[in-house]
C-alpha positions in Angstrom: -1.4 4.8 12.6 1.1 3.7 8.8 3.7 2.0 9.2 4.9 3.5 5.9 3.3 6.7 3.6 5.6 7.2 0.6 4.3 10.7 -1.2 4.7 11.0 -4.8 3.1 10.4 -8.0 0.2 8.0 -9.3 0.4 7.9 -13.0 -1.1 5.3 -15.8 2.0 3.8 -17.7 1.4 3.2 -21.5 4.2 0.6 -22.8 4.7 0.1 -26.2 6.7 -1.6 -27.3 8.0 -2.5 -31.6 10.5 -3.9 -33.8 10.3 -0.9 -35.9 11.8 1.4 -33.5 15.3 2.2 -35.0 18.3 3.2 -32.7 20.8 5.8 -34.0 23.9 6.0 -31.6 26.5 8.7 -30.9 29.4 9.2 -28.7 27.2 10.5 -25.8 23.6 9.1 -27.4 21.4 6.7 -28.2 17.9 8.3 -30.0 14.6 6.3 -30.8 13.7 6.6 -34.0 10.9 6.4 -36.1 9.2 8.6 -39.5 7.3 11.2 -38.5 4.1 10.8 -40.2 3.9 6.7 -40.5 2.2 4.3 -39.0 4.0 2.0 -37.1 2.7 -1.6 -35.8 3.9 -2.3 -32.7 4.1 -6.0 -31.0 3.0 -5.6 -27.7 1.5 -2.6 -26.1 -0.3 -2.6 -22.4 -1.5 -0.3 -20.1 0.0 -0.3 -16.0 0.1 1.6 -13.4 2.6 3.6 -12.6 4.3 7.0 -10.5 7.5 6.8 -7.9 4.4 7.5 -5.3 2.4 4.8 -6.2 5.3 1.7 -7.3 6.5 2.1 -3.9 4.0 2.1 -1.8 2.2 -1.1 -3.8 6.6 -2.3 -3.3 6.0 -1.5 0.8 2.9 -3.9 1.1 4.3 -6.3 -0.1 6.9 -6.3 2.0 4.3 -6.6 4.6 3.5 -2.6 5.9 0.8 -0.6 6.6 1.0 1.5 4.1 -0.6 4.7 2.8 -0.2 6.6 -0.2 -0.6 11.3 0.0 -1.0 11.5 -4.3 -2.8 13.9 -6.6 -5.2 12.1 -9.0 -8.6 12.9 -11.0 -11.7 11.9 -11.0 -11.3 10.4 -14.2 -11.3 6.4 -15.5 -7.2 6.3 -15.4 -7.7 8.0 -12.0 -10.7 4.8 -10.3 -8.0 2.3 -12.8 -5.1 3.3 -10.2 -7.5 3.5 -7.2 -8.1 0.4 -8.1 -5.4 -1.2 -8.6 -3.7 0.6 -5.3 -6.8 -1.8 -3.2 -5.9 -4.5 -4.7 -2.7 -4.3 -3.5 -3.9 -3.4 -0.1 -2.6 0.3 -0.4 -5.0 2.7 2.2 -6.3 4.7 0.0 -7.5 7.6 2.8 -5.0 10.2 1.8 -5.5 9.9 -1.7 -6.2 13.7 -2.5 -9.1 13.7 -5.9 -9.7 16.8 -7.9 -12.1 17.2 -10.1 -11.2 19.5 -12.2 -7.6 18.0 -13.0 -6.0 15.2 -15.2 -4.6 12.3 -13.9 -1.1 12.2 -15.2 -0.5 9.3 -17.9 2.9 8.6 -19.9 3.4 7.4 -22.9 6.5 4.8 -22.8 8.9 3.1 -26.2 11.1 0.4 -24.6 13.4 -1.2 -27.3 14.8 -4.4 -27.9 17.3 -4.5 -24.7 14.6 -2.8 -21.9 16.1 0.5 -22.5 13.0 2.9 -22.9 12.2 6.2 -23.8 9.6 8.6 -21.7 6.8 10.7 -22.4 4.7 11.9 -19.7 2.1 14.6 -18.8 2.4 14.9 -14.7 -1.1 16.3 -14.6 -2.5 16.5 -11.2 0.1 14.7 -9.8 2.2 17.6 -10.1 -0.4 19.1 -7.9 1.0 18.4 -4.7 -0.3 21.7 -1.8 1.4 22.1 1.5 -2.8 21.9 2.5 -3.0 18.4 0.9 -0.4 16.8 3.5 -1.8 15.7 7.2 0.4 16.7 8.8 -0.6 14.4 12.3 -1.2 11.3 10.3 2.9 11.8 8.9 4.3 12.9 12.3 2.7 9.5 13.2 3.7 7.6 10.6 6.6 4.9 11.3 8.6 6.0 8.0 8.0 8.0 5.7 9.4 7.6 1.9 9.2 10.6 -0.1 10.1 10.7 -3.9 9.5 12.9 -6.8 6.6 16.1 -6.7 7.8 18.1 -9.5 10.0 20.8 -7.4 6.6 21.8 -5.6 9.1 24.0 -3.5 6.6 25.2 -0.6 5.4 21.7 -0.5 8.3 20.5 0.4 9.9 22.6 2.7 6.3 22.4 4.5 6.9 18.2 4.8 10.5 19.0 5.8 9.7 21.5 8.9 6.3 19.3 10.3 8.6 16.5 10.4 11.5 17.5 11.4 8.8 19.0 13.9 8.3 15.4 15.0 11.7 14.2 14.8 11.3 11.8 12.0 13.8 10.4 9.2 13.4 10.1 5.8 14.1 8.6 2.8 14.9 10.6 -0.1 14.3 9.6 -4.3 14.5 13.5 -5.4 13.5 14.7 -9.5 15.8 17.1 -11.5 13.2 19.5 -10.2 14.3 19.2 -6.4 18.1 18.7 -7.4 17.3 21.8 -9.4 16.1 23.4 -5.7 18.8 22.3 -4.5 21.1 23.8 -6.8 19.9 27.1 -6.7 20.1 27.4 -3.2 16.0 27.2 -2.4 16.1 23.9 0.3 19.3 23.3 2.3 20.2 20.1 3.4 20.7 20.7 6.8 16.5 21.5 6.9 16.4 18.4 5.7 15.0 15.3 7.4 16.7 12.4 5.4 18.7 9.7 6.4 18.8 7.7 3.4 19.5 9.5 0.3 18.5 7.4 -3.3 20.2 9.0 -6.6 21.5 7.9 -9.8 25.3 8.7 -11.0 23.9 11.7 -13.7 21.5 13.3 -10.7 24.7 12.4 -8.0 27.1 14.8 -10.6 24.3 17.5 -10.8 24.5 18.2 -7.2 28.1 17.5 -7.4 28.6 21.7 -5.3 26.7 19.7 -2.9 28.1 16.6 -2.1 29.6 17.6 1.0 26.8 19.4 2.8 24.8 16.0 2.0 27.3 13.8 3.9 27.4 16.3 6.6 23.5 15.5 6.6 22.3 12.2 5.6 22.9 9.2 6.7 23.8 7.2 3.7 24.0 8.1 0.0 22.7 5.6 -2.2 24.3 5.9 -6.0 23.4 3.9 -8.4 24.4 3.4 -12.2 22.4 1.4 -14.0 23.8 -2.0 -15.4 26.9 -1.1 -14.1 25.6 -1.3 -10.0 26.6 1.5 -7.6 28.1 3.0 -4.5 27.0 3.5 -0.4 28.2 6.9 0.9 28.7 7.1 4.7 30.2 10.2 6.1 31.7 11.2 3.4 33.4 7.8 2.1 32.8 4.7 -0.1 31.8 2.2 2.5 30.3 -0.7 -0.4 30.4 -1.0 -4.0 28.2 -3.5 -5.0 27.8 -4.9 -9.3 23.9 -5.1 -11.1 22.8 -8.7 -11.4 23.6 -10.6 -14.8 19.8 -10.5 -15.9 18.6 -9.6 -19.5 16.1 -6.5 -18.6 13.1 -6.8 -20.0 11.7 -3.7 -19.3 13.8 -1.1 -17.4 10.3 1.2 -15.7 10.5 1.2 -12.0 13.7 -0.7 -11.1 15.0 2.0 -8.9 11.8 2.8 -7.1 12.0 -1.2 -6.4 15.5 -1.1 -5.6 14.6 2.4 -3.0 12.1 -0.6 -2.0 14.0 -3.6 -0.8 17.3 -1.2 0.5 15.0 0.5 2.7 13.4 -2.8 3.9 16.3 -4.2 4.6 17.1 -1.3 6.6 14.7 -1.0 8.7 14.8 -4.7 10.0 18.3 -3.4 10.6 20.5 -5.3 7.6 23.4 -4.4 7.0 24.4 -1.7 4.2 25.5 -5.0 2.2 22.4 -7.1 2.3 20.0 -3.4 2.0 22.5 -3.5 -1.2 21.6 -6.9 -1.9 17.9 -6.4 -0.8 17.5 -3.7 -3.2 18.6 -5.5 -6.3 16.7 -8.2 -5.7 13.3 -6.4 -6.3 15.1 -4.3 -9.2 16.5 -7.6 -10.6 12.6 -9.3 -10.6 11.6 -5.9 -11.9 13.4 -5.4 -15.0 12.4 -8.8 -15.7 8.4 -7.9 -16.3 6.6 -5.2 -18.0 5.6 -1.6 -16.1 6.9 -1.3 -12.4 5.0 -3.2 -10.7 4.3 -6.4 -11.4 7.4 -8.3 -10.5 7.7 -6.4 -6.5 8.6 -9.0 -4.5 7.3 -10.3 -1.2 9.0 -10.0 1.8 9.3 -14.6 1.9 10.2 -13.8 -1.8 13.1 -11.1 -0.7 14.2 -13.3 2.1 14.2 -16.4 0.2 17.3 -15.5 -1.7 19.4 -15.3 1.8 
């Protein structure tokens, strides 16, 4: 049996950093620019494994949990890199779906001097999870489920939620924009979602503004992060806690949200109060943004405790 099962994407992230990337600033937007058709020398090119399911699986494993991951990949070179990385991190790959006819997803990440990034994503197999890929008995027996974006696969989401609700299981959920679109279209209703901890960023929270009261009525804690500005935790429709971001220069912001969720959920499962949950989330995220890639900076349970 698993302590934690994560459900979400597994990708290969290619990081490209160059001093030749120019920036164009406007009132509401910053663009990363380079000349079309040009050849640009880059200072750094790194390959890392990523994706919300994979990042959080490794994060929970480092926290000491027996962790499995439900994710879909191909049977190609990228898939082997992902599987090898998960096994190295003691994440069970027994629940991974490997499809011969699909290609493992990947992303190109252009990293700016301040750690900000522009991401181009081909989700590939990670966007193909079907209800039959979800092992009903296994997820019903797990102590905790953490769900990240699965590219808005409506039937799969409904199946996951119905199985877990029937099993009286609660989850943490970090939806992507496609899942939030389903909420805005009334295709997903929060009373049908057994979500105890909801993680969204400030922009995502605004996207579902007209559903805030419904979310307050059905979710125990809503954690709204806002990058370097910190974030807020809502309980019973009211702001319970506000936290500020650490004063640390970012090398790469990739995976900060996943790291925060892992730290927060771990503290929550260990019966910490909300302020401590925020601190554990921040410590994990701050550690991650000081390295390139979503996984190298993920803390172990002993490392995250040492700050207490």
